Kinemage of the C-alpha trace (Angstrom):
@kinemage 1
@onewidth
@group {chain A} dominant
@subgroup {mainchain}
@vectorlist {calphas} color= white
{ca met a 1} P 47.510 33.439 -11.977
{ca thr a 2} L 49.357 33.289 -15.123
{ca thr a 3} L 48.342 30.965 -17.993
{ca gln a 4} L 51.713 28.418 -18.555
{ca leu a 5} L 51.862 26.844 -21.628
{ca phe a 6} L 54.451 23.456 -21.762
{ca ser a 7} L 55.611 21.882 -24.618
{ca thr a 8} L 57.701 18.813 -25.228
{ca arg a 9} L 58.580 17.180 -28.515
{ca ile a 10} L 57.848 13.645 -28.763
{ca thr a 11} L 58.961 11.196 -31.110
{ca val a 12} L 56.444 8.717 -32.197
{ca glu a 13} L 56.790 5.152 -34.166
{ca his a 14} L 53.574 5.271 -36.898
{ca val a 15} L 52.698 1.892 -38.177
{ca thr a 16} L 51.681 0.808 -41.687
{ca leu a 17} L 50.197 -2.657 -42.148
{ca ser a 18} L 49.117 -3.683 -45.657
{ca ser a 19} L 46.863 -6.282 -46.847
{ca thr a 20} L 46.364 -7.871 -50.233
{ca lys a 21} L 42.866 -8.593 -49.012
{ca ser a 22} L 40.041 -6.160 -50.420
{ca phe a 23} L 39.253 -3.047 -48.391
{ca glu a 24} L 35.558 -4.841 -47.328
{ca ala a 25} L 37.040 -7.933 -46.493
{ca val a 26} L 39.740 -6.188 -43.986
{ca arg a 27} L 37.043 -4.095 -42.510
{ca ser a 28} L 34.532 -7.255 -42.197
{ca ala a 29} L 37.496 -9.323 -40.336
{ca leu a 30} L 38.106 -6.218 -38.127
{ca glu a 31} L 34.557 -5.583 -37.012
{ca ala a 32} L 34.059 -9.549 -36.355
{ca ser a 33} L 36.995 -9.746 -34.648
{ca val a 34} L 36.535 -6.172 -32.526
{ca pro a 35} L 33.054 -5.524 -31.585
{ca val a 36} L 31.772 -2.233 -30.854
{ca ile a 37} L 31.885 -1.710 -27.308
{ca asp a 38} L 28.669 -2.036 -24.716
{ca leu a 39} L 28.270 1.234 -23.286
{ca asp a 40} L 26.074 -0.305 -20.225
{ca tyr a 41} L 29.469 -0.045 -18.135
{ca ala a 42} L 29.113 3.448 -18.340
{ca lys a 43} L 25.637 3.488 -16.801
{ca leu a 44} L 26.539 0.992 -14.206
{ca leu a 45} L 29.690 3.538 -13.220
{ca lys a 46} L 27.394 7.103 -13.214
{ca ala a 47} L 24.597 4.983 -10.991
{ca gly a 48} L 27.920 3.744 -8.474
{ca lys a 49} L 28.080 0.278 -9.265
{ca val a 50} L 31.728 0.200 -9.910
{ca asp a 51} L 31.869 -3.763 -9.292
{ca glu a 52} L 29.083 -4.798 -11.496
{ca ala a 53} L 30.754 -2.352 -14.145
{ca arg a 54} L 34.183 -4.046 -13.633
{ca asp a 55} L 32.593 -7.126 -14.398
{ca leu a 56} L 30.644 -6.549 -17.396
{ca leu a 57} L 34.070 -4.958 -18.734
{ca glu a 58} L 35.666 -8.150 -18.000
{ca arg a 59} L 33.173 -10.188 -19.740
{ca gln a 60} L 34.359 -8.287 -22.875
{ca thr a 61} L 36.795 -8.698 -25.599
{ca pro a 62} L 40.368 -7.569 -25.075
{ca leu a 63} L 39.530 -4.791 -27.491
{ca ser a 64} L 36.837 -2.782 -28.349
{ca ile a 65} L 35.591 -0.156 -31.072
{ca phe a 66} L 34.674 2.986 -29.333
{ca gly a 67} L 33.831 4.834 -32.489
{ca ser a 68} L 34.143 5.007 -36.217
{ca arg a 69} L 33.671 7.663 -39.017
{ca asp a 70} L 33.788 6.959 -42.330
{ca his a 71} L 36.561 9.455 -43.646
{ca gly a 72} L 35.868 8.533 -47.192
{ca asp a 73} L 32.720 10.133 -47.344
{ca val a 74} L 34.423 13.507 -45.685
{ca leu a 75} L 36.671 13.198 -48.901
{ca leu a 76} L 33.814 13.337 -51.306
{ca thr a 77} L 33.603 17.316 -50.013
{ca ala a 78} L 36.867 17.543 -52.167
{ca gly a 79} L 35.633 15.455 -55.297
{ca leu a 80} L 37.570 12.383 -53.848
{ca arg a 81} L 36.066 8.954 -53.978
{ca arg a 82} L 38.036 6.931 -51.394
{ca lys a 83} L 37.978 4.037 -49.033
{ca ala a 84} L 39.017 5.086 -45.517
{ca val a 85} L 37.645 4.171 -42.283
{ca gln a 86} L 38.979 5.861 -38.618
{ca tyr a 87} L 38.389 4.172 -35.558
{ca asp a 88} L 39.103 4.434 -32.361
{ca ile a 89} L 39.898 1.095 -30.968
{ca gly a 90} L 40.855 0.214 -26.977
{ca asn a 91} L 39.643 -0.648 -23.616
{ca pro a 92} L 38.486 0.912 -20.627
{ca leu a 93} L 40.526 -1.481 -18.186
{ca thr a 94} L 43.569 -0.938 -20.115
{ca ala a 95} L 43.159 2.891 -20.270
{ca ala a 96} L 42.244 3.131 -16.505
{ca ser a 97} L 45.341 0.702 -15.555
{ca met a 98} L 47.294 3.113 -17.547
{ca thr a 99} L 45.749 7.045 -16.435
{ca arg a 100} L 45.423 5.832 -12.830
{ca his a 101} L 49.675 6.483 -13.216
{ca asp a 102} L 49.633 9.171 -15.339
{ca leu a 103} L 46.247 11.048 -16.160
{ca ser a 104} L 47.451 12.701 -19.318
{ca ala a 105} L 47.784 9.088 -20.821
{ca ala a 106} L 43.812 9.103 -21.190
{ca leu a 107} L 44.838 11.783 -24.332
{ca tyr a 108} L 45.808 8.854 -26.466
{ca ala a 109} L 43.105 6.227 -24.995
{ca pro a 110} L 41.229 4.517 -26.874
{ca ile a 111} L 43.733 4.216 -29.983
{ca arg a 112} L 43.141 5.730 -33.445
{ca val a 113} L 43.275 3.316 -36.371
{ca leu a 114} L 43.050 4.097 -39.785
{ca leu a 115} L 42.107 1.429 -42.309
{ca arg a 116} L 41.956 2.725 -45.823
{ca glu a 117} L 42.504 1.722 -49.702
{ca asp a 118} L 44.727 4.205 -51.745
{ca asp a 119} L 44.929 5.464 -55.315
{ca glu a 120} L 46.251 2.379 -56.382
{ca gly a 121} L 43.812 0.061 -54.788
{ca asp a 122} L 46.396 -0.829 -52.302
{ca val a 123} L 44.433 -1.603 -48.587
{ca ala a 124} L 46.304 -1.015 -45.293
{ca phe a 125} L 45.820 -0.293 -41.756
{ca glu a 126} L 47.986 2.771 -39.636
{ca tyr a 127} L 48.318 3.793 -36.296
{ca asp a 128} L 50.827 5.255 -34.003
{ca arg a 129} L 52.690 2.827 -31.776
{ca pro a 130} L 51.055 2.663 -28.304
{ca val a 131} L 54.680 1.849 -26.599
{ca ser a 132} L 55.707 4.917 -28.343
{ca ile a 133} L 52.833 7.427 -27.531
{ca phe a 134} L 52.997 6.522 -24.123
{ca gly a 135} L 56.574 6.332 -23.695
{ca gln a 136} L 56.595 10.261 -23.582
{ca phe a 137} L 55.501 9.993 -19.869
{ca gly a 138} L 58.440 7.966 -18.905
{ca asn a 139} L 56.522 6.114 -16.237
{ca pro a 140} L 57.220 2.029 -16.148
{ca gln a 141} L 53.816 1.327 -15.257
{ca val a 142} L 51.970 2.912 -18.108
{ca asp a 143} L 55.353 1.528 -20.685
{ca gly a 144} L 54.257 -1.928 -19.273
{ca val a 145} L 50.582 -1.666 -20.217
{ca ala a 146} L 51.198 0.102 -23.661
{ca gly a 147} L 53.573 -2.824 -24.526
{ca lys a 148} L 50.821 -5.261 -23.921
{ca leu a 149} L 48.306 -3.288 -25.782
{ca asp a 150} L 50.993 -2.528 -28.600
{ca glu a 151} L 51.408 -6.334 -29.020
{ca leu a 152} L 47.345 -7.051 -28.580
{ca leu a 153} L 46.562 -4.406 -31.445
{ca arg a 154} L 49.049 -5.480 -33.488
{ca ser a 155} L 47.838 -9.399 -33.491
{ca val a 156} L 44.163 -8.035 -34.075
{ca leu a 157} L 45.091 -5.828 -37.113
{ca thr a 158} L 47.419 -8.315 -38.536
{ca ala a 159} L 44.427 -11.170 -37.980
{ca ala a 160} L 42.264 -9.173 -39.744
{ca ala a 161} L 44.525 -8.182 -42.517
{ca glu a 162} L 45.851 -11.683 -43.198
């Protein structure tokens, strides 16, 4: 068997959503409206309790934070002091509704979102639009779910930024 490498060039729409609020205020608003995911669903799945896991996920908020990393701390190694937090935001049921049609969509679920404050003190969210990153698969079912995710993510981030 020969190893093969395939490469496809895609176009991604990058979004910057600015805020006049402080970094701390935007961060607090986001984390209040998008809680950290309850990982008990994973334990239920491992125990073979699929219906219970699905019920738990359906009771959670439409979007959850799967993880976050303080990228500002990393910049201290370069002698810079910045405010930047990278979030993984999504929903396991949304991910499953896409990956059931194309498993490669798992590469982008959950969505990565950056909240940052630049040198001038301007605060903004940055992310790649779900409709553009999932659109590369050319699957109408994936595209439909990605469109809904796109609207939900934009709505949540806009509310936190306003």
